[in-house]
C-alpha positions as CSV (number, residue, x, y, z in Angstrom):
1,M,0.0,0.0,0.0
2,F,1.1,3.5,-0.7
3,Y,1.5,5.9,2.3
4,K,1.8,9.6,2.9
5,I,3.5,10.4,6.3
6,V,3.9,14.0,7.5
7,V,6.4,15.0,10.1
8,E,7.0,18.5,11.6
9,G,10.1,20.3,10.4
10,V,12.1,20.2,7.3
11,L,14.3,17.1,7.0
12,T,17.6,17.2,5.1
13,E,19.0,14.5,2.9
14,R,20.9,13.1,5.9
15,F,17.6,11.6,7.1
16,A,17.1,9.7,3.8
17,D,18.8,6.6,5.1
18,A,16.2,6.3,7.8
19,F,13.5,6.2,5.0
20,T,15.1,4.1,2.3
21,G,12.9,3.7,-0.7
22,M,10.6,6.6,0.3
23,K,10.5,10.1,-1.2
24,M,10.8,13.2,1.0
25,K,9.4,16.6,0.1
26,A,9.6,19.7,2.4
27,E,6.4,21.9,2.3
28,G,5.2,24.6,4.7
29,G,7.6,23.7,7.5
30,Q,6.8,20.0,7.3
31,T,8.3,17.1,5.5
32,I,6.0,14.7,3.5
33,I,7.4,11.2,3.2
34,T,5.7,9.1,0.6
35,G,6.2,5.6,-0.8
36,Q,5.2,2.0,-0.9
37,I,4.9,0.2,2.5
38,V,4.7,-3.5,2.1
39,D,3.2,-4.6,5.4
40,Q,2.5,-3.5,9.0
41,S,5.9,-4.4,10.2
42,H,7.4,-2.1,7.6
43,L,5.1,0.7,8.7
44,H,5.9,0.2,12.3
45,G,9.6,0.3,11.4
46,I,9.2,3.7,9.7
47,L,7.2,5.0,12.7
48,H,9.9,3.7,15.0
49,S,12.5,5.6,13.0
50,I,10.5,8.8,13.2
51,S,10.2,8.4,17.0
52,S,13.9,7.4,17.4
53,L,15.0,10.5,15.5
54,G,12.9,12.7,17.8
55,L,10.6,13.8,15.0
56,E,7.0,15.0,15.6
57,L,4.5,12.8,13.7
58,V,1.7,14.9,12.1
59,S,-0.2,12.4,10.1
60,V,-0.1,8.9,8.5
61,Q,-2.5,8.3,5.5
62,A,-2.9,5.2,3.4
63,Q,-3.3,6.4,-0.2
64,P,-4.9,4.8,-3.3
65,E,-2.3,3.1,-5.4
66,Y,-2.8,5.4,-8.4
67,V,-1.7,8.5,-6.3
68,R,2.0,7.5,-6.0
69,G,3.5,10.8,-4.9
70,E,1.2,13.2,-6.7
71,D,0.1,16.4,-4.9
72,D,-3.0,16.8,-2.8
73,A,-4.9,18.8,-5.5
74,T,-4.5,15.9,-7.8
75,L,-5.5,13.4,-5.1
76,D,-8.6,15.5,-4.3
77,Y,-9.6,15.6,-8.0
78,Q,-9.0,11.9,-8.5
79,S,-10.9,11.0,-5.4
80,R,-13.9,13.0,-6.6
81,V,-13.7,11.4,-10.0
82,A,-13.5,7.9,-8.4
83,R,-16.5,8.5,-6.2
84,R,-18.5,9.9,-9.1
85,N,-17.7,6.8,-11.2
86,K,-18.3,4.3,-8.4
87,P,-21.2,2.0,-9.2
88,L,-24.1,2.0,-6.7
């Protein structure tokens, strides 16, 4: 499953090793970490890394597979389209 994890503060590339295989993007004083998380133990490992580094966790969101790192405006649009096209 694809996840979007937001932490407080702007992380530099030196933190990249803690989130191998994930993308990091600074935005509005926060860092958005996105990527594929294969199972719960992988997710718990990432959350443990966040805690061990003393970072403040803001949010964790499972994302639809088709999002894969796109911005929230795209996600909002795609979510509306998906809901509109969903069979009753």
